[in-house]
C-alpha positions, 0 to 999 in steps of 0.5 A: 516525589522530590529527591531532596526530601530523601537527603536527610534520611539518607545522611542519617542512614550513612551516620548510623551505618558508620557509627553502629554498623547498622546500614538498613536505614541507608539501604532503604533510603537509597532504594527509595531514591532509586525508585523515585529516579526510575519513575521520573525518567519513565514519566519524562520519556512518556511525555517527551517523544518525537515520531517520524514515519519514514520509508524504512519504518516508524521511529520514535526518538530515533529508534525503530518502533515495534512492528505491532501497533498494539504494543505501543503506548497510547500516546504513540498510537495517538501521534501515529493517527495524527501524522497519518491523517496529515499524510492523507490530507497530502494525498487530497492535495495530489488529487486536486493537482491530478484532475487534468491528468487522465488515468493518473491515480494515487499509489501512496503518500507522495507517489502518483502513477499514470497509465498513459505515461508510466504504463500502459499496463500495471502489474501488482504482486504481493502475498496475502496481507501485504495490501493488494486490496487496499492498493487497488481500492486507493488506485480506483478510487483516485483515478482520474478521467472517468474511465470505463471499468471492466472488473474481474475479481476472482477473490469472490468480489470482495475488493472490486465490487464496490466499483461497479458490476464484476465477474467473480470466480462465483459467477456462473461459467457462461457469464465469465466466458461472455466477459472475456469474449467481450474484451476481444469484441471490444478490441476489434470494434475500436480497431475498426473505429480507428480505421474508419477515422484514419487515425492510429491512436484512440486519444485522437478520437472521442473514445472513452478510455477503458481500464480492465481490472483483474484481482487474482490474475493467476486464479483467473487464468487457471479458472477460465481458459478464455482469460489468457488469450483476452488479457494477452491481446489487451496487453499487446494491443490496448495501448493504441486502442485506449484499453489498459490493464491493472492486474494483481496477483500473489505471485509471478507463478502461473503468469505466462511470459506472453502476458508478463512481457507487456505488463511493464509498470510493475509494483511489488509489495512488502513481503513479495518473494525474492524470486518474484521480485527478481523476475519482475526486475526489482533490485530491492524489496520493500520492508514492512512498516507497522500499520501501513502498506509498502510498495516498490515501483520496479525501476522507481520509488519506494512508497507507503499507503494506508491500511485503514479505510481513508476518505480518499476519492477522486473529485 
């Protein structure tokens, strides 16, 4: 509706109001003009907006968008999906650059970590729903160098089973005992191999790197008494032997200091308890962002990673 069309009726209403005291026509014309202004403003705001995905959240026209994506207008959701796919395309570029860097992996948009440089062992902490599983899927799906993966998923295998055979809390106890004992044998065999070749680190030999991945670390330690000695040995001796750890847990509670002290590459996810963050040495905690996970490398950058499945694989 063009506002200029309401001017004659509004002028007529004012004339009748002044001459007869009957202001009904003027009021009706004014109400129509107000409704027309509101509708014009809503249409303009729906068509013209600027969305930015920042470290502190998603902002539309400079204002933070609601955390619940379902509350967003359709145009906002479409723009969010478009920008998210652009960020994923950037991840693919990261992967191409990482091909010559063994044990590098994508942690999030614009964030790359390397177990040889930043590690040798990684400890990931975040409560339920913070994105631990998605982070592990992204890291293992993008890790370079084709390491041998030894997987223990004490959440029924829901996360790690897609990357190969893994023991779970549902695996018979005899097989779990064999897995943990196998870690100790692996370390012993590699130490003998290095001694035989008179070298001090595995990178000077043809030994392939090994990455031991444990999801729900605290549960694994409670469930199997062999787990803690085996993992502590890997954490203490694994660097020179080419054996690395990636462990995830909902909390620091239940993780003994003898193991924690050697897990020096630490990542906390949004929602991590303040006490846990302080124990890990994090001065700040990441805040939640609608539709994606947020992490903080202790002593390093904050980063974001997708919750939705994305076609991100190491080449």
